[in-house]
VMD Tcl script that draws the C-alpha trace (Angstrom):
set ca {
  {55.55 74.56 152.53}
  {55.67 77.36 155.07}
  {57.73 77.68 158.22}
  {56.82 79.90 161.15}
  {59.19 82.85 161.42}
  {60.49 83.17 164.97}
  {59.84 86.47 166.70}
  {62.77 88.43 168.08}
  {61.58 87.61 171.61}
  {61.50 83.87 170.83}
  {65.04 83.97 169.46}
  {66.38 85.88 172.48}
  {64.60 83.78 175.10}
  {65.51 80.46 173.48}
  {69.18 81.52 173.57}
  {69.56 79.90 170.18}
  {70.60 81.59 166.96}
  {67.90 82.58 164.52}
  {67.11 80.54 161.44}
  {69.01 83.00 159.23}
  {65.83 83.80 157.35}
  {65.67 87.35 156.07}
  {62.90 88.72 153.84}
  {64.21 89.64 150.40}
  {64.69 93.37 149.89}
  {63.02 94.42 146.65}
  {63.47 98.20 146.87}
  {64.71 100.87 149.23}
  {62.89 104.05 148.17}
  {64.38 107.23 149.69}
  {62.78 110.61 150.12}
  {64.65 113.85 150.47}
  {64.64 117.12 152.33}
  {64.85 119.11 149.07}
  {64.49 118.69 145.34}
  {67.60 118.29 143.22}
  {67.32 121.90 141.98}
  {66.88 123.30 145.49}
  {69.92 121.34 146.66}
  {72.16 122.75 143.91}
  {70.78 126.29 144.24}
  {71.58 126.34 147.95}
  {75.03 124.86 147.40}
  {75.77 127.51 144.74}
  {74.52 130.30 147.04}
  {76.90 129.19 149.80}
  {79.85 129.15 147.39}
  {79.01 132.61 146.05}
  {78.69 133.99 149.57}
  {82.09 132.51 150.47}
  {83.57 134.15 147.35}
  {82.03 137.53 148.21}
  {83.43 137.34 151.74}
  {86.83 136.40 150.36}
  {86.75 139.30 147.88}
  {86.18 141.75 150.72}
  {89.33 140.44 152.37}
  {91.65 140.28 149.33}
  {90.30 142.98 147.00}
  {93.43 145.11 147.47}
  {95.58 142.35 145.89}
  {93.67 142.43 142.57}
  {93.18 145.23 140.07}
  {89.52 144.39 139.44}
  {86.78 142.03 140.54}
  {86.89 140.50 137.07}
  {90.55 139.60 137.55}
  {89.65 138.02 140.86}
  {86.81 136.05 139.26}
  {89.20 134.60 136.66}
  {91.90 133.65 139.15}
  {92.86 130.10 140.06}
  {91.76 130.90 143.61}
  {88.12 130.84 142.54}
  {88.62 127.70 140.50}
  {89.92 125.90 143.57}
  {87.00 127.20 145.66}
  {84.44 125.90 143.17}
  {86.29 122.59 142.92}
  {86.45 122.21 146.71}
  {82.85 123.09 147.50}
  {80.99 121.61 144.53}
  {78.76 118.77 145.81}
  {79.63 115.39 144.36}
  {76.05 114.31 143.84}
  {72.61 115.29 144.96}
  {70.71 113.53 147.70}
  {73.36 111.75 149.73}
  {73.08 114.06 152.75}
  {69.46 114.94 152.05}
  {67.96 111.50 152.66}
  {65.61 111.93 155.61}
  {63.72 108.65 155.40}
  {62.85 105.76 153.16}
  {60.32 103.06 152.37}
  {61.68 99.53 152.62}
  {59.89 97.07 150.30}
  {60.51 93.39 151.11}
  {59.22 89.99 150.07}
  {58.52 87.53 152.89}
  {57.62 84.20 151.29}
  {57.23 82.45 154.66}
  {54.38 84.81 155.52}
  {53.30 85.07 151.85}
  {53.53 88.86 152.01}
  {55.13 91.90 150.46}
  {55.87 94.30 153.29}
  {56.32 98.07 152.89}
  {57.85 99.79 155.93}
  {58.32 103.50 156.57}
  {61.43 104.72 158.40}
  {61.90 108.30 159.64}
  {64.49 110.08 161.80}
  {63.88 109.87 165.53}
  {64.66 113.63 165.75}
  {62.82 116.51 164.13}
  {63.87 116.90 160.51}
  {65.73 120.08 159.53}
  {68.66 121.20 157.40}
  {70.82 121.21 160.54}
  {70.08 117.57 161.39}
  {73.35 115.70 160.90}
  {73.28 112.74 163.30}
  {70.34 110.76 161.97}
  {68.90 107.79 163.83}
  {66.08 106.18 161.87}
  {63.12 104.38 163.41}
  {60.25 102.29 162.04}
  {57.05 104.36 161.82}
  {54.40 102.61 159.73}
  {53.78 99.74 157.32}
  {51.50 98.37 154.65}
  {51.17 94.62 154.11}
  {50.22 92.91 150.84}
  {49.04 89.32 151.25}
  {50.12 87.25 148.28}
  {47.26 85.39 146.55}
  {47.69 81.82 145.32}
  {47.45 82.99 141.72}
  {48.40 86.47 140.50}
  {49.89 88.12 137.42}
  {52.81 90.50 137.43}
  {50.44 93.34 136.64}
  {48.26 92.46 139.65}
  {51.23 92.42 142.03}
  {52.76 95.58 140.59}
  {49.47 97.43 141.05}
  {49.13 96.20 144.64}
  {52.65 97.43 145.52}
  {52.03 100.81 143.89}
  {48.71 101.19 145.73}
  {50.34 100.33 149.07}
  {53.15 102.79 148.41}
  {50.64 105.54 147.62}
  {48.95 104.92 150.98}
  {52.24 105.28 152.86}
  {53.32 108.49 151.12}
  {50.08 110.17 152.23}
  {51.48 110.15 155.76}
  {51.40 113.83 156.87}
  {54.89 113.48 158.36}
  {56.45 113.02 154.92}
  {54.10 114.89 152.56}
  {56.29 118.03 152.67}
  {59.39 116.12 151.57}
  {60.49 115.21 148.05}
  {60.19 111.70 146.64}
  {60.99 110.96 143.01}
  {58.85 107.99 142.03}
  {59.05 108.27 138.24}
  {62.22 106.13 137.89}
  {60.78 103.57 140.30}
  {57.52 103.33 138.32}
  {59.56 102.36 135.25}
  {61.54 99.80 137.24}
  {58.57 98.08 138.87}
  {56.72 97.83 135.57}
  {59.68 95.83 134.20}
  {60.11 93.67 137.33}
  {59.14 89.99 137.19}
  {57.61 89.80 140.65}
  {55.99 86.43 139.98}
  {59.33 84.95 138.92}
  {61.14 86.44 141.93}
  {58.51 85.06 144.33}
  {58.62 81.60 142.78}
  {62.42 81.46 142.78}
  {62.80 82.77 146.33}
  {60.05 80.45 147.63}
  {61.70 77.46 145.95}
  {65.11 78.29 147.43}
  {63.59 78.77 150.88}
  {61.66 75.48 150.64}
  {64.90 73.64 149.76}
  {66.64 75.28 152.72}
  {63.86 74.27 155.13}
  {63.86 70.72 153.76}
  {67.61 70.44 154.19}
  {67.49 71.76 157.76}
  {64.64 69.36 158.64}
  {66.53 66.38 157.20}
  {69.82 67.24 158.87}
  {68.55 68.75 162.09}
}
mol new
graphics top color blue
foreach p $ca { graphics top sphere $p radius 0.5 }
foreach p [lrange $ca 0 end-1] q [lrange $ca 1 end] { graphics top cylinder $p $q radius 0.2 }
display resetview
């Protein structure tokens, strides 16, 4: 049993709350400004430059550069400026993969910053840019659905606006190949059908 999903305009103009239906998020696949190695290399270069500048200022308080390098001052500098993990500030877009059982679709949506991407971009506002839709057949195997999602993802990542960025798909390939998409669809569709039935009987 399917129920028509209200458009945003219909919800606003009816002045009634939405039906609380939200497509199920399957994956949020980020892509990055740099690779992991580039990120750490640049972070290390900044620390070393800071140390060199500091040495020029305090060299007269140490006998040798080696003594300076072994001092607790440098330890605190490395501790303070070492990045906690790669990627957090380097995310410059993502692909949102969702299951919409009411439309019998898996939807892949591309989001990119509204401003030109650069290393200096700090205030990021993301906007929807493109999508690929997979219509769910009446009968399908997990392998069929996995292949369809992978194919749709490959279409999106050919977008020239993101081809120069880094996306690490290897971990995701392993995850999707072990994901029971058929079971997720059946369970989510059953729960949604029960919700619709309850609302119809009590509304």
